[in-house]
N, C-alpha and C positions, 0 to 999 in steps of 0.2 A: 600855098597850094590848097585848092578847094577840096573839102571832104565830100565823099559820096555816101549814100545810105549803106552801100556794101562795106566800105572801109570802116565806117563809123560802127556798124553792128559787130564787126570783128573785134574792134578795140574795146567794146563794152564788157565789163566783168559781170558775172551772174548776180553778184550781190547788189549791183547798181541798176539792174534792169527793173523797171516798174511799168505799170500799164501805160502811162503817158509816153514813155520812151518807145514802147513797142508800137504804139499807134503812130508816133511821129516818124520813127525810122523805117519800119516795115511798110507803112502806108505810102512813103515817098518812093519806094522801090517800084520800078516799072515792070520788072520780071516777076510774074506771079509764081512761077516755079521756084525761083530763088527765094522769094519771101516765104513760101510754104516750107521749103527745105530748111530755111533758117529757123522756123518754128519747131520743126521736128528735131533739129540738131540740138536745141537748147532744152535742158530739163532743170528747172529751177526749184529751189527749196521753199520759196515763198509761194503759198497757194494762190494769192491774188494775182501775182505776176504770172504764175504758170497758167492760171485760168485765162487771163487776158491774152497770153501767148497762144493758147489752144483755140480761143474763140476767134482768133484772127482769120481762121479758115472760113468763117461765115461771111467774109467780104465777097466771096465768090457766090454770086447769086445763082448763077446757072451751073449746071453740072459741068465739070471740066472735061474738055475733049482730049486733053493731053494725057497719055497713059501714066507717065511718071507723076504728073500732078494729081491724078486720080488716086494713085497709091499713097502719096503723101497725105492727101486729104483723109483717106481711110485710117491711117495711123493717128492723125490728130483727133479725129472723132472718137476713136477707141480710148485714147488717153483722156479725152475730155470726160468720157463716161466714168473712167476710173477716178479722175480728179473729183468729180461730183460725189462719188461714194466716199472718198477719203475725207472730204469736207464734212459730210454727215457723221462719219465716224469720229472726227475730232470734236464735233459738237456734243455727241453722246458721252465721250470720254471726259470732257470738261464738266458736264453735268454730274456724272458719277463721282468725279473728284470732289465736287462741292458737297455732295451728300456725305461722302466718307469723311470729309473734314469736320462736318458737324457731328458725326458719330464719334470721331476721335476726341473732340472737345468734351463730349459727355464722358468718355472713358478716362479722361485725364483726372477726373475726380477720384478715381480708384487708384491712388498711387501705390497702395500696398495690396495689390491684387494677389490673393493667395494662389490663384490658378496660373499666374504668369510663369512662363518658362524662360530660362536663360538662353536657350538655343535660338539662333537667328532664324527668321522666317525663310522659307525655301526660295521664293522669288518675289522680291518687293516690287510692287506696281508703281511706276513713276506717276506722280500726281498730275492729272490732266493731260497726259501725253500717251500716245499710242505706242505699242512695242516696236513700231517700225516707222520710218520717215516716208515722205511722199515719193521720193525717187525709188525706194525699195518696193513700195506698194505698186508703182506704175510698171515696174519690170518683173516683179515676182509673180508666180502663178497664184491664183486666188486661194487655192487650198493651203498653201504655205502661210498666207496671211491669216486665214481662218484658224489654222492650228496655233499660230502665235496668240491670237486673241483668246482662244479657248484655254491654253495653258496658263496665260496670265490673268484669266478670269475677267476679261472684258466682255461680259455676257451681253450687255445692251448693244455694244458695237458689233459683236458677232451676230446678234439678231438682225441688225441693220444690214450687215453683209449678206446674210441669208435672204433677206427680203429683196435686195437689189440684184443679187446674183444667184438666186435660188436654183435656177435652171442649171447653171454650171456646177454648183456645189452639191446638189442633191445626191449624186452617186457616192459622195464622200462624207455624208452626214455623220455616220456612225464612227468613222475614223476620227472625225473632228470631236465628236462628243466624248469619245474615250480618252481624249487628251485633257479633258476637264479634271482637275485634281479631285481625288476621292473625298477629301475633307470639305470641299466646297458645299455650301448648303443648297440642296436641290431647288428650293423656292427661288433662289437667285437666278437660275437658268431654266425655270420651268417652261418658258416660252420656246425653248430650244428642244425640249424633250419630245420624243415621238408620242403620238396619240392615235386613237382608233377612230376610223370612219365607220359609224354605225350602219351606213347604207351599204358599203361594199365589204364590211367586216375585214378591213385591211388597214394598213397605215395611211393616215391622213397626210396628203401632200402639203408642202409649204405653199404651193402655188397651184392655180388652176391651169388648164390648157392655155398656154400663154397667148395673150392678146398683145403682141409685141408692137411697140411704137414704129412708125414708118422708118424704114432703113434707107440711109443714103445710098445712091447708086454705086458709090465707090466701095461700099462695104458688102455689096452683094457677092456671093460666092462666084457667080459667073464672071463678074468683072475681075475679080482677083485671079481667076483661072485664066482669063483671056490675056491679062498682062503677063502672067508667067509663061504662057505659050508663045507670046510675041517676043519674049526675051528682053522685055523692057523693064523688068522688075528691078528696083533699087535694093541694095543691101542695107536695110534699115533695121536696127534692133527693136524687136517687139517682145511683149510679155510671153513667158514660156507657156506653151499650150498645156492644158490639163488632160492627162490621159483618161480616156473613157473607161469605166468599169460597168459593164453591162449587168453583172450579177447583183449590184446594189442599186441599179437604176429603177427597178420595180419596187413598189411598196411591199413591206413585209406583211405576212399574214398575222392573224391574232396570236397564234401560238408562238410565232417567231418573236413578236413583240414581248410576250410573256417571258420567253427565254432570255431576251436581252435585258429586261429589267432584273430578272433573277441573277444573271451573271454579274450585272452591275452591282447588285446588293452584296453578293459574295465578295466581289473585289473591294468594296468599301470596307466591309467588316474585316477581311483578311489583312488589308493594308493599314487601316487606321483604328479598327476596333470601335468606331463611332456608330453604335447601334441606332442612335437617334437620327443620324443622317440617312442611314439605310431605311429606317421606318418612314421618314419624310418622303423619300423617293418612291417607296411602294405606295404610300398613301396618294401621292400625286398620280402615279400610274393607274391606280384603281379609280381615281376620280375622272380619268380620261377614258374610262371604259375598257381598260386592258383586262381581259379575263384571267382567272386563276391566281390573282394576286391577293384575294381576300384571306385565304388561309396563311399565306406567307406574311401578310400584314398582321394577322393574329399572333403568329410566332414571334415576329419582331416586336410587337407591342408587349407581349409577355416577357420577352428577353430584355427589353428596355426597362421594364419595371424591376427586373432582377438586378440590372446593372446600375440604374440611376436612382430608383426609388427605394429599394431595399436597403436596410442599414448595412454599412460596410466598415471595414477597418483596414489597416495597412497590409494585413495578411490576405485580404480577399483577392481572388484571381482577377487578373486584368486582361486576359487573353480570351475573352468570350467570343464564340463564333457559333454559327448555325449548326455546324456539325456536332459540336460539343453539346449544344442545347438539345438537339434532336436525339442524342444518345442518352440523355438523362431520363431516368424513370420518373413518374409523377411523384413518388415519395422523395426522390432526391431533389426535385424542383421545390417541393414544399419546404424541405429542410434548407435548401439554398436561400429561399425567400426569408426564412426566419433564423438563419444561422447566427446573426449578430443582433437579434432583437433583445431588448432588455425587458425586465418585468413591467416597466412603465409603458413600453411601446408594443408589447406582444399582441395585445388584443386589437389595437388599431392596425398593426401590420397584417394580422390575419384577415381583417375586414377589407382592407384596401388592396392586398396583394394575393393572398391565398384563395379567398373565396371567389374573386373574379377568374382566377386561373382554373379553379375546379369547375366553375360554371362553363368555361370554354370547353373543358374536357367532356362535360355532360352533353353540351350541344354537339360536339363532334361525334360522340357516341350515338346520339339520336340520328344525326345525318347519315352515319354509317349503317344504320339499321340495327344497332345493338344498344338499345337504351340501358342505362345504368343509373337508376334514381338514387341508389345508396352510395354513389361514388363520393360525394362530398362528406357525408357522415363518416364513411369508412376511413377516408384519408385523414380527416381531423382526429379521429380516434387513434389511429396509428401514431400520429405525431404526438398527441398528448401523452400516450402511454410510454413514449421513448424520451420525452423531454425532461429536464431537471424539475424537481418539485417547485422551485421558486417560480419558474415560468408557468408550470401547470397551475399553481395557485392563482396567478393573474388571470388565466383562462377561465378557471372555475368562478372567480369573482365576476368575470364578464358574462357568466352564464347563470347568475343567481335567479331563482324563481321569481323574485320580487321585481326584476327588470322587465320592461316591455319585450314581447316576443321578438320584435323586429331588431332589437338591440342585442339579443343574446347570441353568443357563438354556438353553444349547445342548447337547443330549445326543448329537448325532451328531458323531463325530470328523472325518468328512469335511467336514461343514459348517463345523466350527471352522477347519480348515485353509484351505478355500476362502474363507471370510469374512476371515480374517487376511490372506491374500495380496491380496485385493481392497482391503481397507482400507489396507494399508501402501503398495502400489504406486499407489494412487489418491490418496494424501495429498500435499499441498503443503508439509508441515511441514519446516522446516530445523533445528529446535532441540529436537526431542522424541525424540532417539535413545534415551535411557534408557527412555522409555515404549514405543518400538517394540521394544526388547529384552525388556521385560516381556511384551509380546504374544507374541513368538517363544517365550519360555520356557513358554508355556501350550500350545504345539502338541503334538499326539500324536506318539509315536515308533513307527513301524511296523517290523516285521521284514521287510526287503526284500532279504535276502541272495540270494534266488533270482530277483531281478527280471531281466527281459529287457532286452537292450540297446535293443530297440525302444521300450520305455517311456521310457528316458532320452532317446532321440532325440525322442520325442514331446514330452517336457517342454521340451527345448532348442528344438525347433521352435516350440512354443507361446510361449516367452519371446522368441524372435526375432520372431515375429509381433506379440507385445505391444509390442516396441520400436518397430515401425512404427505400431502402433495408437495408442500413447500420444503419438506425435509430433503436435503441434497442426497443424491444417489450417484453411483458410478456412471450410470447412463445419462443422468440429467443433473449435472452439478449445480445448476441454478434455475430457479423458476422465475420467468420473466412476467412483467405485468400483462403482457398479451396472453400468456398462458392462463393467468389467474382470471382474466375476463371471461374465459369460457365457463368458469364455475359460477359466476354471478349472473350470466345471461338468463338461465332458466328461472331465476327467483321471481316470485310475485312481488307486488308492492308491499304486502304485509311482511314477507320474508326479508325484503330489503330494509324495511324499517327496523326489524329486529337486528339485522346485521349492522345497521348504523348505530344502534344502541350498544352493541358489543364493541364496535369501533370506538365509541366514545369512552368506554371503560378502558380499553387498551391504550388510547391516547393519554388518558390521565395517568395510567400506570407507567407509561413510557416517560412522561415528564418527571415523575417521581424518581424513577431509576436514573434518568439523566442528571437530575439535580444532585444525586449522591455519587456521581462519577462512575456509574455502572450501566451505561446505556445499552439497550438491546434493540435490534431492528424490530419493526412492528410485526414481522412474520414470526418472531420468537414467541410472541404471546399465543399464536396459533399452535406452534409446535409443542409448547409446554403446558397447554391447557389441561392435559390429562397425564402429565409426567411429573410426579411428585419429586423424583430425584433431581430433575432439572430445576424445579422451583426451589428446592432446598439448596442446591449449589449456588443459584443466583442470590438467594437470601444471604448466604455466607459471604459471597463477594460484596454485597451491599454493606453488610455489617463491618467487614474488615477493610474495605477500600475507603469507606467514609472516614474522614478524619486523618487521612494519610498525609504524606508530604505535600501533595499538590493542593489539598484543600483541608487544612487541619481544623478540627472542631475544638475550640478552646474554652467554651463555656458549657455549663450544665444545660442551658436552654437549647444549645445546638444538639446535644445528644438526645434530649427529650423530643426535639423535633424529628430527629432520625427515627426514634422509637415510634412516634406517632405515625410516621409515613410507613414504616414496616408493618405496623398493625393495620393500617388502612388498606394495605395491599392484600390482607387476608379477608377483608370484609366483602359483602355482596352489595351490589348497587340496588337502587330502588326497583329496578326491573328484574332482580334476581340473578344478575350476572356476576360471577366470581371475579375477584381481582387477580393480579399476577401471582400472588401466593395463596390462592384460594384453597389449595389442597393441604396447606400446612396449618396445624393447630396454633392457637394463640400461645400456648406454653412453649411450643417448639420455636416459634419466632422470638419469644422472649429469651430463650436459651441461646439462640443464635446471636441475638443482639448483645447479650452479656458477654458471650465469647469474643465477639468482635471488639467490644469495648476493652476487655482485658488484654487483648492482643496488641492494643496500641500503648499499653502501659499507663493508662489513665485510671490508676487504682483509687485515687481519692474520689474521683467522680463515681466510680463503681460503688464505693462505700456509701456515698450519699444516696444513690439511687436504691441501693439494697436496704438501707436503714430508714428510708422514708416511711412514716407510719401508714399512709394510704397511697403509696406510690404505685406507678404503673408496672414496675418490675416485681410482680407478685409471683415469686417462685419459692418452693420449699427449700429448707436449709440443705437437705440432702442433694437436691438438684444443683443448688448454687455451689456446694462443695465439689460435686462431680465436674462442674464447668471450670471451677478454679483449678482443680487438679489437672484437667485436660489441657487448659491453657498454659499452666506451668510446665507441663510436659512438652508442649509445642515449643515454648520459649527455650526450654532446656535443650531440646533436640536441635534447635537452630543456632544455639550459642556457639561461637567460635573459640571462646576461652572458658576455662573451668572456674575462673575466679568469680565467686558469687557476690563480689562487691562492685563489679563493673558489667556493662553490656547486657546482653539478653539473659545471662545467668543471674544477674541482679534482679532483673524483671521477673524471672521465674521464681526467685526466692521471695521477693516482695509480694508477688501475686498470692502467695499462701497466707499473707497476713490480713487478708480481707475478712476472713471469718475467724471465730474463736478456735483455738487449737482443738484438734480431734486426733484420734490415733492415726488416721490416714494422712492428715496434714502434717503431723509431727514426723511421721516416717518419711514423707517426701522431703521435708525440710532437712532432715538428717542426711538423706541421700545426697542432696545438693551440697551440704557441708562436706560430706565425704568426698564428693567429686572435686570440690575445691581443694581439699587436703591432698588428694592423689595428684592433682595437677601441680600442686606446689612442690611435690617431690620430683618434678621433671621426668615423669614416666613417659616413655616414648612408645609409639605403636610400631614405628619402623625407625631404622637408624636416622637420627637427625630430625625426626618429625614427632612433635609432641602428641600425646594421645588426646583425642577430642572427646567432648562430653557424650556425643552420640555413641562413640565406641565403648565408653564406659557403661552406658545403659544397655547396649546390645550384648555385653559380655554375659554369657550364660552362667559361668561359675565366678561369682564376684569375689570369692576368696582368692582366686588367682590374681586379682588386682593387688591384694596385700603382698602376695609372693613377688609380684613385679616391683612393688615399692621396696621390698627388702633387698631384691637383687640389684636394683638400680641405685640404692643408697647404702653405703657401707656402714653407717652409724644408726640406721633406722631400727635395728634389732635392740638397741640399747634403750629405746623409749617404749617401754612395755605398755604404759597407760595410753599412749598415743595410738599404738597399733590396735590395742583392744577397743579403744573408742572408735577407731576407724572401722573395725569389724562390726561393732554394734550399729553404727550409722549406715553401714551398707545393707542393713536389713537382718542382722543376726543377733539382735538383742534377745537375751534370755535363751540363747542357743548355746548350750555347753559344748556340744560337738564342735561347732564353729570356733568357739573360744579355745578349745583344746588344740584344734588344728592350727590356729594362729600362733599359739604358744609353741607348738611343735615346729612351725616354720621359723620362728624366732630362735628357738634352740638350735635348729639345724644351721641357721645362718651364723649364730655365735660359734657353733662348733667348727664351721669352716674357717671362721676368723680366728680360731684357737683361743677364743674368749670363753674358757671352760667354766669360769665362775658364773657368768651370766647364763650360759647354757644350763648349768645346774639349777640356777634360780628359776629359769623358765620351766624346767621339767618338774621341779617341786611344786610350782603353781599348778601345773597340769594334774599332778597327783592329788594335790589338795582339792582341786575342783572335782575330780572323780570321787574322792572319798566323801566330799560334801554332798554330792549328788546321790551317792549310794545311801547316805544316812538320811537325807531329806525325802527321797522318793524311792524307797526300795521296790516299789511296784514296777518301776521302769527298768529294772535290771535286765529284763529280757527285750527291751526295746532295741531296734536295729541301730538307731543313732547312738544310743548309749554304748552298745557293743563296739560301734565304730570308734567312739571316743576312747574307750578303754584300750582298744587295739593300737590307736595312734599313740596313746600315752605310754604303754609298756614298751612299744618299739622305740620311742624316743629315749626312754630310760635305758633301754638295752644298748642303743647306739652310743650314748654318751658313756655308759658304764664300762664298756669294753675298749675305750680308747686307751692305747698304751701311753700316749703322750700326756694324758691327764694324770698327774702325780698325787692327787688327793685320794689315797687308797680307801680311806673310810667312806668318803662320798661315793666312790665308785662301787664299793660293796653295798652301800645303801641303795644306789640306783639299780644294781643288779637284783638286790632283794626286792625292791619295788616292782621291777620288771617281772620277777618270778611270782610275785603276789598277784599281778594283774594278767599275766599271760595265760592263754588256755593251756590245758593239760598236755596237749600234744606238742606244745612248744617249750615245755620245761627243760627238756634235755638240751635244747639250743642255748638257753640261758645258763644252764649248769656248766656247759662247755666253757663259756666265758668266765663263770665263777671259779672254775678249777684253776684257771691261769693265775688268778690273784689270791687263791686260798693260802698257798704257802707263804706268800709275801705278807699276808695278813697275820698268819700265825707267828712268823718271825718278828713282825712288828709288835705283836702283843707280848711275845716273850721278852723282847727288848724293853718294852715298857715296864714289864714286871721286874726284870732285873734291875732296871734303874730305880724302881720303887723299893726293891729289897735292899739295895745298897744304902739307902737313906734311913733304914730303921735299925735298932739294936740287934745283936746276935741272937739273943734268946727269942726275940719276936720273929726274927728271920727264920729260925729253925721251925718254929711253930707254924709260920705261914707256909714254909716250904712243905711241911708235912700235910698242911691243909690243902695245899695246891697239888699235892701228889695224887690225891684221890681222883680228881677228875681226869687226870692223865691216864691212870690205870683204867678208869671207866672207859675213857675214849679208846685206849688201846684195846681193851677187851671188846668194845663195840666194833672196832675195825677188824679184830680177829674173827669175831662172829660173822661180820659181813663178808670176810674172805671165804668162810665156809658156805656162803650162799652162792650157789651156781645159777645165776639168772641169765637168761638169754640176752644177748647183746641187742640193744634197741636198734630198730632198723635205721633210724636217721643218723646213727653214728657212723654208718658205712656210706652215707650219702655225701654229696659235696658239702662244702663249708656251711655249717649251720648259721654262722653270722651272715653269710651272703643270703641264705634263705630268709632270715629275719629281716634283712634289709629290703629284700624283694617284697616281703609281706607288708612292711611299713609303706613301701612305695605304692603297693596296690591299694592300700587303705587311703593313703593321702595323695592319691594320684591327681586329685583336683587342684593341688598346688604344685607348681613345677620346681621341685628341689633340684638344685644344681650341685651335684657331687663332684668335687674337684679331684685333684691329684691325691689329696689326703685320703679320701674315701677309697680310692683304688689301692693304696698302700695298705690300709687297714684290712681290706678284703683279702689281699694276698697273705698278710700275716695270719689272719684267722684261718685261712685255708691250710697253711702250713701246720698250725697248731692242731687242727682237727685231723689232718692227715697223720700227724705223729701219734695222736691219741688212738686213731683207728688201727695203727700198726702194733700197738701194744697188746700183749696177751691179756684177755679179759679175766682169766682166773687168777693171775698173779698181781694185778693192779688193784689195790684196795680202794683207791680213790675212784677208779672207774666203776668198781662194784657198788660203791656208795652212790655214785651218780645214777647208776641204773636203778638202784633201789629207791632213791628219792623220786626218780621219774615214774616209778610204779605207785607213788602215793605217800611216801614218807618224807615229804619236804619239810615237815615240822622240825626234823632233826637239825636243819641248818641253824647255826648260831648257838649250839649247845655249849661251846667254849665260853660264850659270853655269859 
C-alpha cells in the first residue's frame, strides 16, 4: 500500500522530524490548508526543525484567500517571531555561561576561601541553558518569561527580550525589575535600570515611537476580526495575552524615579545588608541623571566606610541600615568609625574615615545655610578627650609640631597643649606613665624668655584653682577632661608653657610614686599642691608600702634609692616648681623614711644607715629615739600575741635595740617583757579569749593587771619576786606605793587561799618597806602616795591579824600592833577591838609559858621568881583599878556597825585600783566581827575594865600596850 504525505506525517515522531523531512513531506501535500495546519499542530523542541516548520508558511507567495488558511498563517508568523527571540536568548545564555566558566576557573585557585558559606545558593543557574524551553516560551506570556529571566539573573537575555518585545513589556518593567535578587550587582543589569530623559525630564523609554516592520495581512486586527465575525475561526492554542496596565504605561517623572531608586536601596539593605550593592545602585542612578540621589549616595558612601573600611571585630553589629545610620549623632558616628582602632591604626583611620565624614558634614551645613567651620576641630577634640590614653598618645604623635601641617591631625600647637593638659589631668590612670610621657614629648616648645611674671602667676593661679576644681564634691563626683579643658582655654602661650613645665614635674613625681607601688592619679598633684597633710600621708604610704610583700627591698642600695627618691620629691625644679612633697621638710621626710624602714623589720639596714659617718639619714639621736619608740609602739599595738620572742611583738622588742639604752628605751622594753609575762599567765579579757597586747596598753590602771594575774593563777602569789618584777616593768619601778599595793594583793590572795604564813611574810615586807621609806625620806611623810601606802599596809596587817583561823597568836598580835602603829588616830579603836579578842588568849599563853618555865627551875628560885613576878601583876591590877575609876565617854565608833567591816571598807577604798575578790571566808569573818563588836557595845562601860582601857588608849595612851612584856 502506497503511503501518502498525510499518513506519513502522522506517523512521524517529533524527535525524527528535521528540516529535510518537513520540506519533503509537506511540500508534497497538495492541500495548503492541511499543510499549514500540520505546521501549527506540531511544536518541536529542536529549534532548527521548529524554524523550518514555521518557515514553511513562506511558500505561499500570495496572501491566502481562505479564511482558515489566513488564521493559520497568522499563528505561524507569531510563533516564528517568538522563535527568533528564543534563538537570540539562547545565544546570549551560552555566551554568559562561557564567561562565568572562566570566572569559576579563576576562583578555583581559592580553595580555602574564608568568606565561603556552607549554605546552598538560592537558585543555581543552569550553565548555557535558559530557565524555560522553547515550547514554554512559545505558549507562555512574555511577562512570565521575563520574570523567570530576572529572578535567575539572565540579565543579557532579559535585555534582548526587552529590545525585541519592549512595546509589550514596557508597562511591566518595574514588576520585572523588582524580581531581580537584591544581592545581584547592579552593574550586571545596569542596561535594564531606568534612566532619565534630560529633554522631557521623565523616564527614558526603551524604544522610540515604533517604526514597525510591515505586517502580514493575516496579522492585521481587521483580518482577525473578520474571521471571528464569519464564524470561521479555528480553535488553535495561542500564547496567553498580556493584560494591559495603563498606570505604568507612561514614563515616570523624575521624582518618581528617585523614589523607586530609594525604595530599591532600602529593600537591598533591609534584605541583605549589602551596603556596597546599594551604593553601586545609587551611583548608577546618579550617573543616569536621576535627581536627589547625591545626598543618599553620600550617606551610603559614609555608611559603607563604616561597614567595610572601619576596623571590625566579631562583636561589631552586622545589621546596619539607613534608619540606624540616620539616627546616629555625629559623635556616635565618629566613635563607630574608631571603635576598634588600634594605636597603630588610629591616626590613619582618622585621616581616611573621620575627616572625610566631618568634611561632608561641613559641606551640608554650608549648603543648608548654617556654616560651622569649627565642626571638624570640635568633633576631634571631643573624641580625643574621651578616648583611652594609649589611643590619644598615637593621635598626639600624629600631631607633633615637627610634622608637615598637611600630615598633622591637630594642626594648632595651642590646641595640642590644651588637649594634652586636659587629657592627662583628667585621667584616672595609675599605670600608664610611659604613655603619659609619650604625650608630653609631643608638646610644642615655645620661646618664652621674655615672658611676664604675670603670666606665670596666672598659670599658677589656674593650677591652684584646678586643684580645688578636681576635688570631688557631692554635686560633681568626678571632673572630666572636657570640664578641665575650660580652664586651659583662656591661657596664653606663656601660661601654657608654664603649665607644661608644671606637668613635667608632676609626671616625674608620678613615675617615682608608681615605682614604689604608691601611684596617684595626675590630678592628685593638683589637689595636694597646698595640702601638707595629704603630702605627709602619701609620704608615709610610700615609706611603708615600699619593700612590702609585693616588691620587697632586700639590699641597702634599694633602700638608699628609695630615700633618694623621697628626698627628690621635696626639691624644686630648675623653674622653681615644687615636687610632690614640696611642703615637707627634709628632716620630716627622713623621719618618715626611717619609720617606714623600721615598720618592715629591717633593723639591720636601719642600723647601717644610722651609723654611716656621712650618711644621708642625718637625724639627731633624740629624733631617732622618738621614731624607734613610735615604731615599736605600732608593732606592739598590731601584735596578736604577747610573746616577745615571735611575731610583731618580737619586732617591737628588737626595734628598741637599734640605739644604745636610754631610760625611755629601757622602760619600753620592760613593758614589753611585762606584757609577755602577763600573757604567759593566760590572763583573759573575756571568758575563753586571751588578753591582747593592745588591751594591756590601754588599761588605765596597770596594777589591776597584776590583780588579774593573781586571780587567774592560784600559785602566782607564792612568787613574790616575779610579781614585784612584773610591777616594776609595768612602769612602777621605785614606786613604794605600787610595791605595797602589789604585796597587799598577794597577801590578800594568800589569805583567801588560807596560806597564812605567806600572807604574813607579804605583810611584813610591806611594813619593812614603809619603815625603810620613813627612815630614808622623812620629808615625804606627808606625801599623798606615802599616806596611801601606809593606809594599805595597816589595813592589810589588820585584815590578817584579826583572822580567827590563823592560829599563830604571837604573829597576829604583832600584826595588830603594826596596824595600830600605822593606822590613823581615829581608827585605833577599830584595831583595839580586834586586839581585845586575842588579849586574854595572849595572857593565858604567857602564863602557861611562865608556868612551864617555873616547873623546870628549883623551889627556892621559883619562890623568888614568883615574888618577882607578883609585882607587875599588882601594878597591872592597880592600873586596871585606876582605869575603872576613870569615867570616860564611850567612843562614838563603838556604837557604830562592825569596826572590822569599816576597816575592810577603808582598805578597799584605798586599794580600789586592784579588784580584790573577797570570798565566803571574808563574809564569815565580817559576821564574826560584827557579833563581837555588838557584844562589846552591850556591855556596861563603867564595869568593863578592858573597855575602859581601850577607850583610854584611844584617847592617846596606846603606849601602855605591851606592859606585860
